[in-house]
N, C-alpha and C positions, 0 to 999 in steps of 0.2 A: 953134540949140540943140536943137530937137526932133529933128533928124536925128542929132545927136551922141548924145542920150539913147537913141534907138532902137538905134544901133550899139552903144553900151555895154551895153544890155540884152541884145541878141543875143549879144554876146561873153560876157556873164555866163552865159547859158543854155548856151552851147557849152561853157564850162568845167565847169559842173555836169554836163552830159551826159557829158563825157569822164571826169570823176571817177567817175560811176556805172558807166560801162563798164569802167573799170580795176578798180573794187571787185568787180564781177561776175566779171571775168576772174581776179582774185586768188582769189576764192572757188572758182571752178571748178577752178583749178590746185591749191589746197589739198585740195579734195575728191578730185581725181584722185590726189594723193599720199598719200591715206589719212588726212589730218589734218582730220577733220570739225570739230573745235573751232576751228581757225584759219579754216576756211571759214565757220563760223557768225559769227565776229567780222567778217570781211570783208563778208559779205552783209548783216549787220545795220547796218553803218556806212552803207549806201546807203539804208536804210529811210526816213530823214527826207525825202529829196528825190525818192523814186521816183514820188510822185503827180504830179509836174510833168513826168515823162519821157513820151516818146511811147509808143504802145501796143506797138510792137515791143520796146522796151527793157523795158517793164513785164512783158510776157509772158516775156522771157528771165530777168528778175530773179526772178519768182515760180516759174518752172520750176527755176532753180538753187537757190532757197531750199527748195523742196519736196524736191529730191534730198538736200540737206544734212540736213534734219531727218528725212527717211526713213532716212538712214544712221545718224543719232544714235539714232533709235528702235530700229533693228535691233540696235544695240550696247547696248541696255538702258535708254535714257533714255525712260521712259514718257511724260514730259511733252512729248516731241517729236512724238508721233503726231498730235495735233490740229493743230499748226502745219504739219506736212507736208501733211496732208489739206486744210487751208484754203488753202495755197499752190497746190496743184494745181487746186483748185476755181477759184481766182482766174485761173489760166492759161486754163482752159476758158471762163470768163466773159469775159475780155478778147478771146480769139480769136473767140468767137462774135459779140461785138459788132463786131469789126473785119472779120469775114468771112475771116480768115486762119486757117490750122491748122498752123503749123509745129511746135508742141509738143503739140498736142491728143492725138495718138495715144499718145505716150510718157507724157503726163500720166495718161491713162486706165489705161495699163498699171501705172504706179506706184500709182495709187489702188487698183487690184485687189490689188496686192502688199501695200499697207498694210493693206487689209481683212483679208487672210489673216494677216498678222503680228499684227494686233490680236486675231484669234480665237485664234491660238496662244498669245499672251501671256495672254489671258483664261483659257484652259484651265489654264495654269500658275498663275495667280492663284487660280482655284477650288480647285486641288489644295492650295494653301497657305492656303485659307480666307480669302483677300483678296477677299471677295465684292463689295464696293462697287466696287473697282477693276475687277474682271472685268465687272460690269454696265455700267460706263461704256464700257469698251473694246468690248464686244459691241454696245452701242447705237451707238457711233461707226462700227463696221464696217457696221452696217445702214444708216446714213446715207450711207456711201460707196458701198454696193451695195444700194440699196433693193429690188432684186428678190430678194435673199436675206432674206426676211422671217423666216426661222427664227432669224437673229441677234437680232432684236428679242424673239422668244419666249424665247431663252436668256438674254438680258439681264434680262428680268423674273424668270426662275427664279433667277438669281444674286442679284438684289436680294432676293427672298423668302428665300433661304437665309441671307443676311446680316442679315435682320431690317430691311431698309430698305424698309418697307412703302409709304411715300408714293411713293417712286421706282418701286416695282413697280406701284403703281396707275396711274401715268402711262404706263408701258410697256404694261400690259394694256389700258388705254383706247385707246391708239394701235393695238394689235393688233385690237381690235374695230372701230375706225374703218376700218381697211384691209380688213376682212373676212377676217382670217387664219383659215385652217382647220387647217393643219398635217398633214393626211392626205397620204399619198403611197405610194411604193413604195421599199423598200430592196432593193438588188441584192446578192446574196451568192453566193459560190462557195467551194469547198474547195481549199486549196493542196495539190497532190499531193505536194509535198516535205515539208511540215510536218504535213499532216493538219488544219490549223486552218482554220476557216471565216472568211472575210474579207468586208468590205463595200467596194464600189467602185462607180464609175459603170457604167451599163448597157453602154455601148459598150466600155469597157475590160474589163468582166467577160466579155462575149460573145467578145471577141478572145482573152482569156486561156484561156477554155474551148476555143475553136477550136484554139488552139496546143497544147493538151494539158497546160499547166502548172497548170490548175485544172480541177475537175470538179464535178458535182452543183450546177448553178446553181439558185438559189432566188430567186423574186420574192416578197418579203414585204410585204404591205400594212400600212401604219401607220395607226392610227385617227385620226379628227379630234380636235383638241385644244380645240375650242370649249367643250365642257362643262367641261374642266379649267380653262380661263381664267376662265370665269364663276364656277366653284366657288372658285378661288383669290381672285378679286376679292371675292366675298362673304365668304370667310374672313378676308381682310385687313380688310374693313370691320368684321367681328365682332371681330377682334383689336384694332382701334382703338376699339371701343365704339360703332360706328356701325351698330347692328343694323337700323335702318330702311333704310339704304342697301343693306345686305346683302340684305334681303328684296326690295327693288326690283330688285336685280341678278338674283336668281333668277326673279322674275316676268317680267322682260324676256326672259330666256333661254328660259323655258318657253313664252312666247308664240311664239317662233320655232321651238321644238322641243318641242312638248307631250308627245311620247311618249318623251323621254329619261328613262329610269328613274333614272339617276345624279343628274340635276338635281332630280327629285322627292325623292329620298332626302336630298340635301343641304339642300333647303328644309325637309323634315320634321325633320331633325336640328336646324336652327336654331330651329324652333318648340319642339322639345323643350327646347333650352337656355333658351328664354324662358319655359318652364313651361306652354306651351299644349299640353297632352297631347291634347286633343280634336282640334285641328288636325293634330297629329302623326299621330293614328290615321286621320284623313280622308285625308291625303296617302299614308300607307302603304297604305291601301285602293286608292288610285289606282295605286300602284306594283305592287301584287299583281295588279290587273286586267291590267296590261301584262306582268307576268312571274309568272304563277301558279305556276310550277315553281321559284321561288326560295325555298328553305327558310328562309333568313335573314330574309326579309321577314315570313313568317308568324311566325317566332320573335319578332321585335321587336314585332309587334303583340301577341303573347301577353304579353310583358313589361309593356307599358303597361296592358293589361287587368288583369293580375295586381296591379299596383301600385294600381289603382283599385278593387280588390275584385270585379272582374267575372270570377269564377272560371270560369263556364261558357264565356264567350267566350274566355278565356285558354286553356282546355283545347282548344277547337276549333282554335285557332291552333297550339298545341304539337303536337297530334295530326297536323295537316296537315304540319308541318315534319318530323315523324318519318316520315310516310308517304312524303314526297319523299326524305328522307335517313334511312334506318333506323339509321345510326350516329351520329345527332345527340345526343350525350351530354347537352349542356346543356338540350336540349329535354326529355329524359327527366327530368332533375333538377328542372326548373321545373314540369313537369307533375305530378310527385310532390308538389312543394311546395304546389301549389294545394290538394291534398287534405289535406295536413298542416295548412296554414293554416286551412282551413275547419273541420277538426277542432278545432284549438286555439281557434277562435272560440267553441266551445261550453263551454269550461272555466270561464269567468267565471260563467256562469249555473249550472253544476254546483256551483261552490264557494259560490254564494249561497243554495243551497237548505238548508232546515232538516231536521228529523228526523220530520216528519209523514208519514203514509202517502202522502199525495198528493205530497209533496216527494220521498220515496224512489222512488215510481213514476216521477216526472219525471226524477229523477237516473239511474235505470236506462235510461230511454228515451234520454236524452242520451248516456250512456256508450256505448250500443250504436251510436249514430250516429257518435260520435267514433271508436270502434274500427273501424267500417266505413270511415271516411275514411282512417284510418291504414293499414288493410289494403290499400286501393286504392293508396295511395301506395307501400307496400312492394312490391306486385305489379308496379307500373310499373318500379321499380328492379331487381327480379329479372329483368324482361324486358331491361332495359338491360345487365345483366351478361352476357347471352348473346352480345352483340356486342362487349362491352368488359369482360371478366371481371376485369381488374386495375385498373380505374379507382378511385383512392383516394377521389375525391369521392363517387362512387356508393356505395361500400362504407361510408364513414363516415356518410352520411345514412341508409343502410339500417340500420346498427347503432343509430343514435339512435332510429329509428322503433320498432324491435323492443324497445329498452329502455323507451321510453315506453309501449308496449303491455304490458309485462311478459312478453313472449315470450322466456323465458330460453334456450330451445333454439336458436332462430334467432339470438338475440343473441350467444351463444357461438360459433356457427358463423361469423358474420361477423367477430367478433373474431379468430378463427383465420385467416381469409382475409387480414385486415389485418396479421397477424404480431404481434398483441398478446398 
């Protein structure tokens, strides 16, 4: 009886194996005939029993299945990408385990092709603002080709563009784990036929230039994206209301790169958002120490000091910004405003005075101070007009100052310049 049972079992397995083989052959034939849907039906009918097949048949099955789904994906079935990729990975796993490599080379070629198709499809999705789909495809392409880490970077960017912040955080976290930098060199040359500058691989570019079809080769360095990744991570935490995590992200990044001015500025802006103006100024001072010729840094410190009523310090910052950039109109306007605001600060006391001799003397003293402040404010704007004579903001503020001073001659002159 035992012998008979063994024979029956062996025969049963043989029948199953034959059925699997026929189904795979039917799938391959349908695919060859261009009928991917029929091929899919045939290959999936063998799925239930493939686990019991030998490694050789399993490799053949998953290789055929991968080709079928790759064809479906190429024809527009986005859901087929993942199945195709998983199938080819299974081929490599089986053949690595068995020590055989009948399909490995072709499987690797298909995986590279799928990665490229995923990227192209993701580009199309991004153009159609289907950012979530684009992000998933780019991430999948990265998993298929881990050396192409830029795919993971662009997956994160697509997720951010679509507002899928949790997904973007996962991608950014993975980028930081693998030490992604993103810097490199872009190779360009000008097409002699069209006059257009094009990007290509270095070897191809050099060959094209040598052939004479392209000219003016340029090697353009691209900067590191580490700071951008940290900034975006922190901004996402801020967007999600997780400011503590955002501050941690900046601190961790600055520990690795303490002289990155952009990181300092982003951390400073977060403290500004949180209302910690003193910490903002402290960080801005650090940034200025690293980039003393950046007019915007001095200007921003001036803004905070002006808000806090520190007019002297604000003026120092605005004057430095103007020294660096003589055409910095906003710095002129705010510098003028510090004098106007300080002059306005005397008006309440002037209005509170009575008609005694002492009060009248005090009033005259305060009025002279106020007028001096206003005059300094006006002189600054007159200086600004030398470099930007048609600026409406400067002209309007100057008109208001002359009006407040009762200087009718200059008031009318500026009104005329304003076309009023």
